[in-house]
C-alpha positions as CSV (number, residue, x, y, z in Angstrom):
1,X,13.3,5.5,18.8
2,X,14.1,8.9,17.2
3,X,12.1,10.6,14.5
4,X,14.3,9.3,11.7
5,X,14.0,5.7,12.9
6,X,10.2,6.1,13.0
7,X,10.2,7.4,9.4
8,X,12.3,4.4,8.2
9,X,10.1,2.0,10.0
10,X,7.0,3.6,8.5
11,X,8.5,3.8,5.0
12,X,9.3,0.1,5.1
13,X,5.7,-0.8,6.0
14,X,3.8,1.8,4.0
15,X,5.7,1.8,0.7
16,X,3.2,1.8,-2.2
17,X,4.4,-1.6,-3.4
18,X,3.0,-3.2,-0.3
19,X,-0.6,-2.5,-1.0
20,X,-3.1,0.3,-1.4
21,X,-6.1,-0.7,0.7
22,X,-8.0,1.7,3.0
23,X,-5.9,0.7,6.1
24,X,-2.7,1.6,4.3
25,X,-4.1,4.9,3.1
26,X,-5.2,5.7,6.6
27,X,-1.8,4.9,8.0
28,X,0.0,6.9,5.3
29,X,-2.2,10.0,6.2
30,X,-1.7,9.4,10.0
31,X,2.1,9.1,9.5
32,X,2.1,12.7,8.3
33,X,0.2,13.9,11.4
34,X,1.6,11.7,14.3
35,X,4.6,9.4,13.8
36,X,4.2,7.8,17.2
37,X,0.5,6.9,16.7
38,X,1.3,5.6,13.2
39,X,4.0,3.2,14.5
40,X,1.7,2.1,17.3
41,X,-1.1,1.3,14.9
42,X,1.2,-0.6,12.5
43,X,2.4,-2.7,15.5
44,X,-1.3,-3.3,16.4
45,X,-2.1,-4.4,12.8
46,X,1.0,-6.6,12.7
47,X,0.1,-8.3,16.0
48,X,-3.5,-8.9,14.8
49,X,-2.2,-10.4,11.5
50,X,0.2,-12.7,13.4
51,X,-2.5,-13.8,15.8
52,X,-4.8,-14.5,12.8
53,X,-2.2,-16.7,11.1
54,X,-1.1,-18.6,14.3
55,X,2.4,-17.3,14.0
56,X,4.8,-16.7,16.8
57,X,5.0,-13.2,18.1
58,X,8.4,-11.8,19.2
59,X,8.2,-10.0,22.5
60,X,9.9,-6.9,21.1
61,X,6.8,-6.1,18.9
62,X,4.7,-6.0,22.1
63,X,7.3,-3.8,23.9
64,X,7.5,-1.6,20.8
65,X,3.7,-1.3,20.5
66,X,3.4,-0.4,24.2
67,X,6.2,2.2,24.1
68,X,4.6,3.9,21.2
69,X,1.1,3.7,22.7
70,X,2.4,5.6,25.7
71,X,4.2,8.2,23.6
72,X,1.1,8.7,21.3
73,X,-1.2,9.2,24.3
74,X,1.1,11.4,26.3
75,X,0.3,14.7,24.4
76,X,-3.4,14.0,25.0
77,X,-2.9,13.5,28.7
78,X,-0.8,16.7,29.0
79,X,-3.6,18.6,27.3
80,X,-6.2,17.2,29.7
81,X,-4.1,18.1,32.7
82,X,-3.7,21.7,31.4
83,X,-7.5,22.1,31.0
84,X,-8.2,21.0,34.6
């Protein structure tokens, strides 16, 4: 997913009309700092919500979450390797 796709995904989820709780505020701030981490956390929150409401979960949300988790963690891993 390219940067524009991430922004559209985040905008759909984080638009002000969808709520203004602490979780949304945190995600809005995070989306300004790290797009990959913000998408990953939105997927996490979506999965938790679906589990809590006994809804079916499409496999693509799991794949999307895992892909963004890897992308969000990659810069940290590269920094650790450089320090060693």
